[in-house]
mmCIF file of the N, C-alpha and C atoms, coordinates in Angstrom:
data_MODEL
# 
_entry.id   MODEL 
# 
loop_
_atom_site.group_PDB 
_atom_site.id 
_atom_site.type_symbol 
_atom_site.label_atom_id 
_atom_site.label_alt_id 
_atom_site.label_comp_id 
_atom_site.label_asym_id 
_atom_site.label_entity_id 
_atom_site.label_seq_id 
_atom_site.pdbx_PDB_ins_code 
_atom_site.Cartn_x 
_atom_site.Cartn_y 
_atom_site.Cartn_z 
_atom_site.occupancy 
_atom_site.B_iso_or_equiv 
_atom_site.pdbx_formal_charge 
_atom_site.auth_seq_id 
_atom_site.auth_comp_id 
_atom_site.auth_asym_id 
_atom_site.auth_atom_id 
_atom_site.pdbx_PDB_model_num 
ATOM 1   N N  . MET A 1 1  ? 0.649   -1.130  -0.144 1.00 0.00 ? 1  MET A N  1 
ATOM 2   C CA . MET A 1 1  ? -0.035  0.124   0.056  1.00 0.00 ? 1  MET A CA 1 
ATOM 3   C C  . MET A 1 1  ? 0.912   1.458   0.048  1.00 0.00 ? 1  MET A C  1 
ATOM 4   N N  . VAL A 1 2  ? 0.840   1.636   -1.075 1.00 0.00 ? 2  VAL A N  1 
ATOM 5   C CA . VAL A 1 2  ? 1.486   3.308   -0.880 1.00 0.00 ? 2  VAL A CA 1 
ATOM 6   C C  . VAL A 1 2  ? 0.280   4.690   -0.634 1.00 0.00 ? 2  VAL A C  1 
ATOM 7   N N  . VAL A 1 3  ? 0.917   5.687   0.320  1.00 0.00 ? 3  VAL A N  1 
ATOM 8   C CA . VAL A 1 3  ? 0.377   6.703   0.499  1.00 0.00 ? 3  VAL A CA 1 
ATOM 9   C C  . VAL A 1 3  ? 0.604   7.696   -0.027 1.00 0.00 ? 3  VAL A C  1 
ATOM 10  N N  . VAL A 1 4  ? -0.187  8.363   -0.234 1.00 0.00 ? 4  VAL A N  1 
ATOM 11  C CA . VAL A 1 4  ? 0.236   9.801   -1.302 1.00 0.00 ? 4  VAL A CA 1 
ATOM 12  C C  . VAL A 1 4  ? 1.464   10.793  -0.434 1.00 0.00 ? 4  VAL A C  1 
ATOM 13  N N  . SER A 1 5  ? 1.711   10.954  1.336  1.00 0.00 ? 5  SER A N  1 
ATOM 14  C CA . SER A 1 5  ? 2.287   11.161  1.351  1.00 0.00 ? 5  SER A CA 1 
ATOM 15  C C  . SER A 1 5  ? 3.873   10.947  1.077  1.00 0.00 ? 5  SER A C  1 
ATOM 16  N N  . GLN A 1 6  ? 3.930   9.439   0.767  1.00 0.00 ? 6  GLN A N  1 
ATOM 17  C CA . GLN A 1 6  ? 5.025   8.775   0.681  1.00 0.00 ? 6  GLN A CA 1 
ATOM 18  C C  . GLN A 1 6  ? 5.642   9.056   -0.243 1.00 0.00 ? 6  GLN A C  1 
ATOM 19  N N  . ILE A 1 7  ? 4.875   8.959   -1.386 1.00 0.00 ? 7  ILE A N  1 
ATOM 20  C CA . ILE A 1 7  ? 5.048   9.761   -3.061 1.00 0.00 ? 7  ILE A CA 1 
ATOM 21  C C  . ILE A 1 7  ? 5.568   11.126  -3.341 1.00 0.00 ? 7  ILE A C  1 
ATOM 22  N N  . MET A 1 8  ? 5.010   11.655  -2.271 1.00 0.00 ? 8  MET A N  1 
ATOM 23  C CA . MET A 1 8  ? 5.163   13.009  -2.166 1.00 0.00 ? 8  MET A CA 1 
ATOM 24  C C  . MET A 1 8  ? 6.542   13.641  -1.647 1.00 0.00 ? 8  MET A C  1 
ATOM 25  N N  . ASP A 1 9  ? 7.087   12.802  -0.637 1.00 0.00 ? 9  ASP A N  1 
ATOM 26  C CA . ASP A 1 9  ? 8.720   12.064  -0.136 1.00 0.00 ? 9  ASP A CA 1 
ATOM 27  C C  . ASP A 1 9  ? 8.198   13.079  1.160  1.00 0.00 ? 9  ASP A C  1 
ATOM 28  N N  . LEU A 1 10 ? 6.955   13.177  1.709  1.00 0.00 ? 10 LEU A N  1 
ATOM 29  C CA . LEU A 1 10 ? 6.788   14.255  2.881  1.00 0.00 ? 10 LEU A CA 1 
ATOM 30  C C  . LEU A 1 10 ? 6.663   14.086  3.831  1.00 0.00 ? 10 LEU A C  1 
ATOM 31  N N  . HIS A 1 11 ? 6.973   14.358  4.887  1.00 0.00 ? 11 HIS A N  1 
ATOM 32  C CA . HIS A 1 11 ? 6.836   13.635  6.595  1.00 0.00 ? 11 HIS A CA 1 
ATOM 33  C C  . HIS A 1 11 ? 6.024   13.962  7.594  1.00 0.00 ? 11 HIS A C  1 
ATOM 34  N N  . PHE A 1 12 ? 5.367   13.023  7.866  1.00 0.00 ? 12 PHE A N  1 
ATOM 35  C CA . PHE A 1 12 ? 3.665   12.791  8.597  1.00 0.00 ? 12 PHE A CA 1 
ATOM 36  C C  . PHE A 1 12 ? 4.531   13.507  10.100 1.00 0.00 ? 12 PHE A C  1 
ATOM 37  N N  . ILE A 1 13 ? 4.016   14.490  10.553 1.00 0.00 ? 13 ILE A N  1 
ATOM 38  C CA . ILE A 1 13 ? 3.960   15.197  11.665 1.00 0.00 ? 13 ILE A CA 1 
ATOM 39  C C  . ILE A 1 13 ? 2.700   14.777  12.678 1.00 0.00 ? 13 ILE A C  1 
ATOM 40  N N  . PRO A 1 14 ? 2.554   13.959  13.392 1.00 0.00 ? 14 PRO A N  1 
ATOM 41  C CA . PRO A 1 14 ? 1.097   14.278  14.365 1.00 0.00 ? 14 PRO A CA 1 
ATOM 42  C C  . PRO A 1 14 ? 1.360   15.475  15.566 1.00 0.00 ? 14 PRO A C  1 
ATOM 43  N N  . ILE A 1 15 ? 0.242   16.015  15.063 1.00 0.00 ? 15 ILE A N  1 
ATOM 44  C CA . ILE A 1 15 ? -0.737  16.794  15.931 1.00 0.00 ? 15 ILE A CA 1 
ATOM 45  C C  . ILE A 1 15 ? -1.093  16.193  17.440 1.00 0.00 ? 15 ILE A C  1 
ATOM 46  N N  . ILE A 1 16 ? -2.147  15.615  17.190 1.00 0.00 ? 16 ILE A N  1 
ATOM 47  C CA . ILE A 1 16 ? -3.350  15.187  17.776 1.00 0.00 ? 16 ILE A CA 1 
ATOM 48  C C  . ILE A 1 16 ? -3.337  13.958  17.725 1.00 0.00 ? 16 ILE A C  1 
ATOM 49  N N  . ARG A 1 17 ? -3.943  13.199  18.564 1.00 0.00 ? 17 ARG A N  1 
ATOM 50  C CA . ARG A 1 17 ? -4.302  11.735  18.528 1.00 0.00 ? 17 ARG A CA 1 
ATOM 51  C C  . ARG A 1 17 ? -5.817  11.728  18.482 1.00 0.00 ? 17 ARG A C  1 
ATOM 52  N N  . GLU A 1 18 ? -6.527  11.441  17.446 1.00 0.00 ? 18 GLU A N  1 
ATOM 53  C CA . GLU A 1 18 ? -8.009  11.400  17.524 1.00 0.00 ? 18 GLU A CA 1 
ATOM 54  C C  . GLU A 1 18 ? -8.631  9.779   17.304 1.00 0.00 ? 18 GLU A C  1 
ATOM 55  N N  . ASN A 1 19 ? -9.442  9.953   17.747 1.00 0.00 ? 19 ASN A N  1 
ATOM 56  C CA . ASN A 1 19 ? -10.183 8.530   18.699 1.00 0.00 ? 19 ASN A CA 1 
ATOM 57  C C  . ASN A 1 19 ? -11.029 7.866   17.233 1.00 0.00 ? 19 ASN A C  1 
ATOM 58  N N  . ILE A 1 20 ? -11.582 7.263   16.667 1.00 0.00 ? 20 ILE A N  1 
ATOM 59  C CA . ILE A 1 20 ? -12.647 6.697   16.137 1.00 0.00 ? 20 ILE A CA 1 
ATOM 60  C C  . ILE A 1 20 ? -13.699 5.598   17.003 1.00 0.00 ? 20 ILE A C  1 
ATOM 61  N N  . ASP A 1 21 ? -14.959 5.892   16.983 1.00 0.00 ? 21 ASP A N  1 
ATOM 62  C CA . ASP A 1 21 ? -15.799 5.277   17.724 1.00 0.00 ? 21 ASP A CA 1 
ATOM 63  C C  . ASP A 1 21 ? -16.662 4.925   16.994 1.00 0.00 ? 21 ASP A C  1 
ATOM 64  N N  . MET A 1 22 ? -17.137 3.737   16.903 1.00 0.00 ? 22 MET A N  1 
ATOM 65  C CA . MET A 1 22 ? -18.434 3.390   16.042 1.00 0.00 ? 22 MET A CA 1 
ATOM 66  C C  . MET A 1 22 ? -19.711 3.050   17.028 1.00 0.00 ? 22 MET A C  1 
ATOM 67  N N  . VAL A 1 23 ? -20.842 3.751   16.913 1.00 0.00 ? 23 VAL A N  1 
ATOM 68  C CA . VAL A 1 23 ? -21.965 3.578   17.538 1.00 0.00 ? 23 VAL A CA 1 
ATOM 69  C C  . VAL A 1 23 ? -23.072 2.607   16.673 1.00 0.00 ? 23 VAL A C  1 
ATOM 70  N N  . MET A 1 24 ? -23.256 1.806   17.843 1.00 0.00 ? 24 MET A N  1 
ATOM 71  C CA . MET A 1 24 ? -24.591 1.521   17.067 1.00 0.00 ? 24 MET A CA 1 
ATOM 72  C C  . MET A 1 24 ? -25.733 0.019   18.160 1.00 0.00 ? 24 MET A C  1 
ATOM 73  N N  . GLY A 1 25 ? -26.619 0.002   17.597 1.00 0.00 ? 25 GLY A N  1 
ATOM 74  C CA . GLY A 1 25 ? -27.330 -0.725  18.503 1.00 0.00 ? 25 GLY A CA 1 
ATOM 75  C C  . GLY A 1 25 ? -27.389 -1.612  18.332 1.00 0.00 ? 25 GLY A C  1 
ATOM 76  N N  . GLN A 1 26 ? -27.942 -2.814  19.800 1.00 0.00 ? 26 GLN A N  1 
ATOM 77  C CA . GLN A 1 26 ? -27.317 -3.936  19.894 1.00 0.00 ? 26 GLN A CA 1 
ATOM 78  C C  . GLN A 1 26 ? -27.611 -5.100  18.797 1.00 0.00 ? 26 GLN A C  1 
ATOM 79  N N  . SER A 1 27 ? -28.785 -4.789  17.962 1.00 0.00 ? 27 SER A N  1 
ATOM 80  C CA . SER A 1 27 ? -29.088 -5.972  16.893 1.00 0.00 ? 27 SER A CA 1 
ATOM 81  C C  . SER A 1 27 ? -27.894 -5.745  15.347 1.00 0.00 ? 27 SER A C  1 
ATOM 82  N N  . THR A 1 28 ? -27.549 -4.434  15.823 1.00 0.00 ? 28 THR A N  1 
ATOM 83  C CA . THR A 1 28 ? -25.984 -4.160  14.638 1.00 0.00 ? 28 THR A CA 1 
ATOM 84  C C  . THR A 1 28 ? -25.475 -4.416  14.619 1.00 0.00 ? 28 THR A C  1 
ATOM 85  N N  . PHE A 1 29 ? -24.546 -4.472  16.273 1.00 0.00 ? 29 PHE A N  1 
ATOM 86  C CA . PHE A 1 29 ? -23.763 -5.015  16.665 1.00 0.00 ? 29 PHE A CA 1 
ATOM 87  C C  . PHE A 1 29 ? -23.298 -6.398  16.560 1.00 0.00 ? 29 PHE A C  1 
ATOM 88  N N  . PHE A 1 30 ? -24.449 -7.291  16.919 1.00 0.00 ? 30 PHE A N  1 
ATOM 89  C CA . PHE A 1 30 ? -24.765 -8.779  16.726 1.00 0.00 ? 30 PHE A CA 1 
ATOM 90  C C  . PHE A 1 30 ? -24.794 -9.539  15.163 1.00 0.00 ? 30 PHE A C  1 
ATOM 91  N N  . SER A 1 31 ? -25.033 -8.120  14.375 1.00 0.00 ? 31 SER A N  1 
ATOM 92  C CA . SER A 1 31 ? -25.032 -8.974  12.985 1.00 0.00 ? 31 SER A CA 1 
ATOM 93  C C  . SER A 1 31 ? -23.749 -9.623  12.380 1.00 0.00 ? 31 SER A C  1 
ATOM 94  N N  . LYS A 1 32 ? -23.936 -10.630 11.794 1.00 0.00 ? 32 LYS A N  1 
ATOM 95  C CA . LYS A 1 32 ? -22.664 -11.437 11.488 1.00 0.00 ? 32 LYS A CA 1 
ATOM 96  C C  . LYS A 1 32 ? -21.339 -10.446 10.735 1.00 0.00 ? 32 LYS A C  1 
ATOM 97  N N  . GLY A 1 33 ? -22.115 -9.452  9.918  1.00 0.00 ? 33 GLY A N  1 
ATOM 98  C CA . GLY A 1 33 ? -20.989 -8.553  8.652  1.00 0.00 ? 33 GLY A CA 1 
ATOM 99  C C  . GLY A 1 33 ? -20.070 -7.988  10.445 1.00 0.00 ? 33 GLY A C  1 
ATOM 100 N N  . ILE A 1 34 ? -20.957 -7.541  10.975 1.00 0.00 ? 34 ILE A N  1 
ATOM 101 C CA . ILE A 1 34 ? -20.432 -6.284  12.466 1.00 0.00 ? 34 ILE A CA 1 
ATOM 102 C C  . ILE A 1 34 ? -19.161 -7.257  13.288 1.00 0.00 ? 34 ILE A C  1 
ATOM 103 N N  . GLN A 1 35 ? -19.781 -8.533  13.723 1.00 0.00 ? 35 GLN A N  1 
ATOM 104 C CA . GLN A 1 35 ? -19.216 -9.887  14.522 1.00 0.00 ? 35 GLN A CA 1 
ATOM 105 C C  . GLN A 1 35 ? -17.752 -9.796  13.126 1.00 0.00 ? 35 GLN A C  1 
ATOM 106 N N  . THR A 1 36 ? -18.088 -9.957  12.036 1.00 0.00 ? 36 THR A N  1 
ATOM 107 C CA . THR A 1 36 ? -16.495 -10.650 11.712 1.00 0.00 ? 36 THR A CA 1 
ATOM 108 C C  . THR A 1 36 ? -15.871 -9.526  11.699 1.00 0.00 ? 36 THR A C  1 
ATOM 109 N N  . LEU A 1 37 ? -16.042 -7.788  11.289 1.00 0.00 ? 37 LEU A N  1 
ATOM 110 C CA . LEU A 1 37 ? -15.308 -6.908  11.371 1.00 0.00 ? 37 LEU A CA 1 
ATOM 111 C C  . LEU A 1 37 ? -14.464 -6.612  12.534 1.00 0.00 ? 37 LEU A C  1 
ATOM 112 N N  . MET A 1 38 ? -15.037 -6.956  13.995 1.00 0.00 ? 38 MET A N  1 
ATOM 113 C CA . MET A 1 38 ? -14.932 -7.097  15.279 1.00 0.00 ? 38 MET A CA 1 
ATOM 114 C C  . MET A 1 38 ? -13.212 -8.202  15.795 1.00 0.00 ? 38 MET A C  1 
ATOM 115 N N  . GLN A 1 39 ? -13.899 -9.416  14.393 1.00 0.00 ? 39 GLN A N  1 
ATOM 116 C CA . GLN A 1 39 ? -13.032 -10.297 14.714 1.00 0.00 ? 39 GLN A CA 1 
ATOM 117 C C  . GLN A 1 39 ? -11.505 -9.927  13.850 1.00 0.00 ? 39 GLN A C  1 
ATOM 118 N N  . VAL A 1 40 ? -12.016 -9.436  13.015 1.00 0.00 ? 40 VAL A N  1 
ATOM 119 C CA . VAL A 1 40 ? -10.647 -8.896  11.883 1.00 0.00 ? 40 VAL A CA 1 
ATOM 120 C C  . VAL A 1 40 ? -10.074 -8.053  12.461 1.00 0.00 ? 40 VAL A C  1 
ATOM 121 N N  . SER A 1 41 ? -10.771 -6.953  13.191 1.00 0.00 ? 41 SER A N  1 
ATOM 122 C CA . SER A 1 41 ? -9.895  -6.067  13.724 1.00 0.00 ? 41 SER A CA 1 
ATOM 123 C C  . SER A 1 41 ? -8.796  -5.944  14.814 1.00 0.00 ? 41 SER A C  1 
ATOM 124 N N  . ILE A 1 42 ? -8.794  -7.207  15.642 1.00 0.00 ? 42 ILE A N  1 
ATOM 125 C CA . ILE A 1 42 ? -8.099  -8.136  16.241 1.00 0.00 ? 42 ILE A CA 1 
ATOM 126 C C  . ILE A 1 42 ? -6.860  -8.436  15.944 1.00 0.00 ? 42 ILE A C  1 
ATOM 127 N N  . THR A 1 43 ? -6.674  -8.893  14.659 1.00 0.00 ? 43 THR A N  1 
ATOM 128 C CA . THR A 1 43 ? -6.108  -9.635  14.339 1.00 0.00 ? 43 THR A CA 1 
ATOM 129 C C  . THR A 1 43 ? -4.582  -9.340  13.869 1.00 0.00 ? 43 THR A C  1 
ATOM 130 N N  . PRO A 1 44 ? -3.491  -10.077 14.233 1.00 0.00 ? 44 PRO A N  1 
ATOM 131 C CA . PRO A 1 44 ? -2.100  -9.506  14.023 1.00 0.00 ? 44 PRO A CA 1 
ATOM 132 C C  . PRO A 1 44 ? -2.302  -8.796  12.269 1.00 0.00 ? 44 PRO A C  1 
ATOM 133 N N  . CYS A 1 45 ? -2.313  -9.729  11.746 1.00 0.00 ? 45 CYS A N  1 
ATOM 134 C CA . CYS A 1 45 ? -2.452  -9.343  10.192 1.00 0.00 ? 45 CYS A CA 1 
ATOM 135 C C  . CYS A 1 45 ? -3.115  -8.068  9.908  1.00 0.00 ? 45 CYS A C  1 
ATOM 136 N N  . PHE A 1 46 ? -4.135  -7.859  10.170 1.00 0.00 ? 46 PHE A N  1 
ATOM 137 C CA . PHE A 1 46 ? -4.876  -6.541  9.900  1.00 0.00 ? 46 PHE A CA 1 
ATOM 138 C C  . PHE A 1 46 ? -4.042  -5.130  10.570 1.00 0.00 ? 46 PHE A C  1 
ATOM 139 N N  . ARG A 1 47 ? -3.628  -5.239  11.872 1.00 0.00 ? 47 ARG A N  1 
ATOM 140 C CA . ARG A 1 47 ? -2.629  -4.158  12.330 1.00 0.00 ? 47 ARG A CA 1 
ATOM 141 C C  . ARG A 1 47 ? -1.338  -4.172  11.724 1.00 0.00 ? 47 ARG A C  1 
ATOM 142 N N  . GLU A 1 48 ? -0.538  -5.403  11.433 1.00 0.00 ? 48 GLU A N  1 
ATOM 143 C CA . GLU A 1 48 ? 0.989   -5.086  10.362 1.00 0.00 ? 48 GLU A CA 1 
ATOM 144 C C  . GLU A 1 48 ? 0.110   -4.460  9.397  1.00 0.00 ? 48 GLU A C  1 
ATOM 145 N N  . ARG A 1 49 ? -1.040  -4.504  8.481  1.00 0.00 ? 49 ARG A N  1 
ATOM 146 C CA . ARG A 1 49 ? -1.061  -4.056  7.457  1.00 0.00 ? 49 ARG A CA 1 
ATOM 147 C C  . ARG A 1 49 ? -0.983  -2.527  7.672  1.00 0.00 ? 49 ARG A C  1 
ATOM 148 N N  . PHE A 1 50 ? -1.557  -1.730  8.899  1.00 0.00 ? 50 PHE A N  1 
ATOM 149 C CA . PHE A 1 50 ? -1.141  -0.323  8.959  1.00 0.00 ? 50 PHE A CA 1 
ATOM 150 C C  . PHE A 1 50 ? -0.195  0.271   9.690  1.00 0.00 ? 50 PHE A C  1 
ATOM 151 N N  . GLU A 1 51 ? 0.255   -0.705  10.631 1.00 0.00 ? 51 GLU A N  1 
ATOM 152 C CA . GLU A 1 51 ? 1.263   -0.127  11.609 1.00 0.00 ? 51 GLU A CA 1 
ATOM 153 C C  . GLU A 1 51 ? 2.524   0.433   10.823 1.00 0.00 ? 51 GLU A C  1 
ATOM 154 N N  . HIS A 1 52 ? 3.256   -0.182  9.528  1.00 0.00 ? 52 HIS A N  1 
ATOM 155 C CA . HIS A 1 52 ? 4.009   -0.100  8.841  1.00 0.00 ? 52 HIS A CA 1 
ATOM 156 C C  . HIS A 1 52 ? 3.633   1.609   8.228  1.00 0.00 ? 52 HIS A C  1 
ATOM 157 N N  . LEU A 1 53 ? 2.419   2.405   8.383  1.00 0.00 ? 53 LEU A N  1 
ATOM 158 C CA . LEU A 1 53 ? 2.335   3.916   7.508  1.00 0.00 ? 53 LEU A CA 1 
ATOM 159 C C  . LEU A 1 53 ? 2.760   4.503   8.734  1.00 0.00 ? 53 LEU A C  1 
ATOM 160 N N  . GLY A 1 54 ? 2.848   4.306   10.162 1.00 0.00 ? 54 GLY A N  1 
ATOM 161 C CA . GLY A 1 54 ? 2.898   5.205   11.403 1.00 0.00 ? 54 GLY A CA 1 
ATOM 162 C C  . GLY A 1 54 ? 1.290   6.093   11.355 1.00 0.00 ? 54 GLY A C  1 
ATOM 163 N N  . GLY A 1 55 ? 1.337   6.504   12.921 1.00 0.00 ? 55 GLY A N  1 
ATOM 164 C CA . GLY A 1 55 ? -0.030  7.226   13.194 1.00 0.00 ? 55 GLY A CA 1 
ATOM 165 C C  . GLY A 1 55 ? -0.957  6.440   13.528 1.00 0.00 ? 55 GLY A C  1 
ATOM 166 N N  . TYR A 1 56 ? -0.914  5.175   13.357 1.00 0.00 ? 56 TYR A N  1 
ATOM 167 C CA . TYR A 1 56 ? -1.923  4.312   13.704 1.00 0.00 ? 56 TYR A CA 1 
ATOM 168 C C  . TYR A 1 56 ? -1.997  3.363   15.027 1.00 0.00 ? 56 TYR A C  1 
ATOM 169 N N  . GLY A 1 57 ? -2.971  3.646   16.259 1.00 0.00 ? 57 GLY A N  1 
ATOM 170 C CA . GLY A 1 57 ? -2.781  2.683   17.561 1.00 0.00 ? 57 GLY A CA 1 
ATOM 171 C C  . GLY A 1 57 ? -4.042  2.526   17.067 1.00 0.00 ? 57 GLY A C  1 
ATOM 172 N N  . PHE A 1 58 ? -3.825  0.932   17.897 1.00 0.00 ? 58 PHE A N  1 
ATOM 173 C CA . PHE A 1 58 ? -4.801  -0.395  17.849 1.00 0.00 ? 58 PHE A CA 1 
ATOM 174 C C  . PHE A 1 58 ? -5.561  -1.065  19.777 1.00 0.00 ? 58 PHE A C  1 
ATOM 175 N N  . GLU A 1 59 ? -5.136  0.164   19.910 1.00 0.00 ? 59 GLU A N  1 
ATOM 176 C CA . GLU A 1 59 ? -5.115  -0.396  21.560 1.00 0.00 ? 59 GLU A CA 1 
ATOM 177 C C  . GLU A 1 59 ? -6.494  -0.787  22.021 1.00 0.00 ? 59 GLU A C  1 
ATOM 178 N N  . ASP A 1 60 ? -7.074  -0.481  21.378 1.00 0.00 ? 60 ASP A N  1 
ATOM 179 C CA . ASP A 1 60 ? -8.992  -0.275  21.319 1.00 0.00 ? 60 ASP A CA 1 
ATOM 180 C C  . ASP A 1 60 ? -9.814  -0.864  20.890 1.00 0.00 ? 60 ASP A C  1 
ATOM 181 N N  . SER A 1 61 ? -8.666  -1.250  19.675 1.00 0.00 ? 61 SER A N  1 
ATOM 182 C CA . SER A 1 61 ? -9.804  -2.004  18.349 1.00 0.00 ? 61 SER A CA 1 
ATOM 183 C C  . SER A 1 61 ? -10.205 -3.538  18.767 1.00 0.00 ? 61 SER A C  1 
ATOM 184 N N  . GLY A 1 62 ? -11.742 -3.709  18.221 1.00 0.00 ? 62 GLY A N  1 
ATOM 185 C CA . GLY A 1 62 ? -12.646 -4.507  19.138 1.00 0.00 ? 62 GLY A CA 1 
ATOM 186 C C  . GLY A 1 62 ? -12.589 -4.476  20.448 1.00 0.00 ? 62 GLY A C  1 
ATOM 187 N N  . LYS A 1 63 ? -12.737 -3.418  20.899 1.00 0.00 ? 63 LYS A N  1 
ATOM 188 C CA . LYS A 1 63 ? -13.363 -3.725  22.395 1.00 0.00 ? 63 LYS A CA 1 
ATOM 189 C C  . LYS A 1 63 ? -14.342 -2.777  22.544 1.00 0.00 ? 63 LYS A C  1 
ATOM 190 N N  . ILE A 1 64 ? -15.546 -3.041  23.706 1.00 0.00 ? 64 ILE A N  1 
ATOM 191 C CA . ILE A 1 64 ? -16.587 -2.408  23.590 1.00 0.00 ? 64 ILE A CA 1 
ATOM 192 C C  . ILE A 1 64 ? -15.984 -1.504  24.735 1.00 0.00 ? 64 ILE A C  1 
ATOM 193 N N  . LEU A 1 65 ? -16.690 -0.128  24.766 1.00 0.00 ? 65 LEU A N  1 
ATOM 194 C CA . LEU A 1 65 ? -16.032 1.103   25.440 1.00 0.00 ? 65 LEU A CA 1 
ATOM 195 C C  . LEU A 1 65 ? -17.326 0.953   26.562 1.00 0.00 ? 65 LEU A C  1 
ATOM 196 N N  . TYR A 1 66 ? -18.470 1.183   25.742 1.00 0.00 ? 66 TYR A N  1 
ATOM 197 C CA . TYR A 1 66 ? -19.361 1.634   26.633 1.00 0.00 ? 66 TYR A CA 1 
ATOM 198 C C  . TYR A 1 66 ? -20.963 0.518   26.284 1.00 0.00 ? 66 TYR A C  1 
ATOM 199 N N  . SER A 1 67 ? -21.651 0.310   27.044 1.00 0.00 ? 67 SER A N  1 
ATOM 200 C CA . SER A 1 67 ? -22.774 -0.403  26.901 1.00 0.00 ? 67 SER A CA 1 
ATOM 201 C C  . SER A 1 67 ? -23.989 0.227   27.402 1.00 0.00 ? 67 SER A C  1 
ATOM 202 N N  . ASN A 1 68 ? -24.946 0.423   27.261 1.00 0.00 ? 68 ASN A N  1 
ATOM 203 C CA . ASN A 1 68 ? -26.119 0.922   28.156 1.00 0.00 ? 68 ASN A CA 1 
ATOM 204 C C  . ASN A 1 68 ? -27.129 -0.261  28.215 1.00 0.00 ? 68 ASN A C  1 
ATOM 205 N N  . SER A 1 69 ? -26.446 -1.301  27.860 1.00 0.00 ? 69 SER A N  1 
ATOM 206 C CA . SER A 1 69 ? -28.055 -2.438  27.848 1.00 0.00 ? 69 SER A CA 1 
ATOM 207 C C  . SER A 1 69 ? -27.357 -3.001  29.543 1.00 0.00 ? 69 SER A C  1 
# 
């Protein structure tokens, strides 16, 4: 995978850390597609594909951070 900044020989300087969360209802969360996504997001193979790009953190990938049920 090639990133545009690498093609242009630009350096990436992180300024802030931004968390991206997914919000969904319980029935959506337990659907087959979302469960597959959750399982893939915690695999070493998935993480390795993005770690070499730099600036990505996977500490909370696949974790339920809040539930009101």
